N, C-alpha and C positions, 0 to 999 in steps of 0.2 A: 558656129554647129560645135559640138562638143563631144569629145570619147569621154565614155562612162566608163567605168570598171566598178562592173555590180556585183556583189557579195551577198550570195545569200545563204543564211545560217538556219540551217531547221531542226525540231526539237521537238519533242510531245509537248501536249499541252502544258503538262507538272514543271516542266524545266524553264516554261516563259519567264519566269521571274526572276529565275537564276540566270539565263542568257541577257537579259537587260542590267543585272547588274556588274556582269562579266564585260558588259558591253562598254560601261560607264568607267568602269577601273581600265580599261584595257584600251581598244580602238579609239573611244573617245577622247583620247589622250593623246594616245600615239599617231593615230595618223593625221591628226591637224596640223604636224610639223612636216610631212612628208612632201619631198623635194617638188618642185611643179605642180602641186596641188592648186586648182584652181576652184572648186567646192567640193563639198563633202556635205551630204545628205542625210539620215537615218530613218528608217521606216520601220514599226512595229504595230502588229496585230492593233485593228483600230477600237478604240473602244466605244461602247453602244454595239446595236443590230446593223448593219446594213440589209438593204432588202431590195434584194435584185427577184424580179418575179421568174426567171429563168434558170439561173445557177446557184448554186451555192456550195462552192468546192471547200469550206470550213475554215480552220484557220491557215492562214499563210506561215510563211515564214516567222520563225522569232523573231528575227532582225534581217533587213534588209538593207546594206550600204552600197551609197553610190557615191566612189571618187570620182572626180571630172577634171582634165586634162587637156591640154590645148593639141597633142598629138601624142602618135605613136611613139615618140621618142619618152618625151617626157613619164607616159606610162610607163615604161620599161623601164627605166630609172626610180620612180618610185617604189613601184611593185616587186622591184629586186632587192627593195634594200633593208637593213637591219631594222629600219623605225616601223616598214610595216611588219615585217615578221615578227616582232615584240610586240604589235597590236594584239596580232592570231593566235599569240601564244594561249595557255592555260586554260582553254574553251574546255567546255565541257563533255567528256569523252563521247556520251552519249549524243552529241549534236552531230549535224554533216553539214560539211560546204561545198556550195558549188560557187563559181567565179567565169565571167564573163566579160568581154571588152565589146562596147559595142557605140556607135553612132548614135547621138541623139539628133532629135528635130524636133520642130514645134508646127502644130498646123490650126489653122483656121477654116471658117467657111469657103475660102476660096486657095485652099491647099496651104503647102508650106509657106511660113513664115519665120521673120529674122529677128532675130534678141529677145525672143520667150526668155521670162523669166519666171521661177517657179516661187509662189507668192503663198498662195491658201496651202493648207494643214494637211487637208483631206483628200486622198487619191486612190483609185481602183484599178488594183495592179494586176495587169491581162495579159500572159504572156503565149503565145504559140509555139509550140515545139515540135523539131520534124519527126516523121518525114512527111513529105507532099508528093505527089505523083510529079508535078511542074513547080518547082519552090520559086524560081523565080518568077512563073505566072501567077504563081498564090500573092507574091509579093508583092509585083505589081498592081494587080487588080486589087487589094485591098488598098494600097495608098493612094490610088486611084479615086477609092469611092468613099470607104468607111471612115477616116478622119472627118473628112469635111461633114460628114454626117454624123458624127461623136459633135461637132464644133458646135451642134443647132440644139443640144439638151438643155433644157432652163437653167440659171446661174451656173453653168460650167464656166471654170476661171481657165484652166491651161488643156491642152489635148497634145501628148509626146507618145513618139512611135520612137523603140531603140531597133536598131541595125548591126546584127551581132559582125565582128571586125576581123575574127581570128584567123581565117584562111588568106583575107587581104594582104593582112601584113603578116603572114607565117608566124602566129603567135604560137610558144611554147609555157605554160605557165611558170614561174622560178619558182616558184613554192608549191608544185606538183598537185594545184586545185583543178578537179573534175570541173569539165563546162556540161553545164545544164542542158547541152544541146539545144538553145532556142533556135526559132527559126525565125521571127520576131518579136517585138514589146510594143505593147500600149499601154499609154495609162491617161485616165482621165480626173482632173481635179477640181474638188471643189474645197467652199468653204467649212463646209460642215457635212457630218454625214447625214445629217437632217436636210440637207440642200440635196444632197447625194439621191435621198430615199425618194424625193419629192420628185426628184429627174426622172426615176425609176418607173413612176405609175402614169406618162406622159407616153401619147403615142407613140413619140420617138424613139422609146425603146422597145416597141414593139416592130417598128420598124426596123430597128436594128436588128434585131433575130433573125427577121426577114431576108434579112441582106446577109447576113451571118449562113443562113441555109443558101445561097446562091455563089458560096465563095469558092474560088475551084478545090476538087478534091486534097482534104488532107487527113491525115491518120493518127498524127500524133496527138498530144495532149493540150487542153486549151486551158488553163486555169484562170481564174479569176478571185481577187485577195484585197478586201478594203483596208487599208493600211494608214495611220498617222504619219505627217511625216515632218521633221527636226530637222534644221537647217544647222547646223555647226561650222561651216565654213561657207 
């Protein structure tokens, strides 16, 4: 299990290319050298059109960065460092940044699996935002039922869930970055957007939507964003 520090950089569509250039000049270089960093993935809006028959949440974050650490102590040291602040500097003023520490777990048809690794480059990034009437019941129900169903989608390569841990570890962001207030995160991974679109027209996608409607009550946002992923570390 890995602790992921997820940084979401949002801006209007006309600024996406500028954010990409900033990323390549700053975080792409500076964050590779962070102390204790075990992995670094960058996500950008997917090229091509994703065709989910039930949702279209438009363009997602201009950049989504996931920094992986072995534990909370390594996370604190890295995110509090001058190297991290250097990477974040000179961002376009119109952009907004949120960040969240989360535990990441991989799932298969039989439940949680160990030793998962991200290989395929296309991700459908889903986030459930607070609140829920009973957050614990929502998460328990979701984990017990939904990832195993996602794992039956044809040509799927990985199913991941992300669990916010800020309250658990007493996290106060050392750089003052706001929390997006996630309740739980999900990510399904495919070799291409073509494989994803093919999976979305199967009966399993309709079953997933039926199952979504049976979740315990929640009133927060639920977002879905197709993104291309690059592994940097």
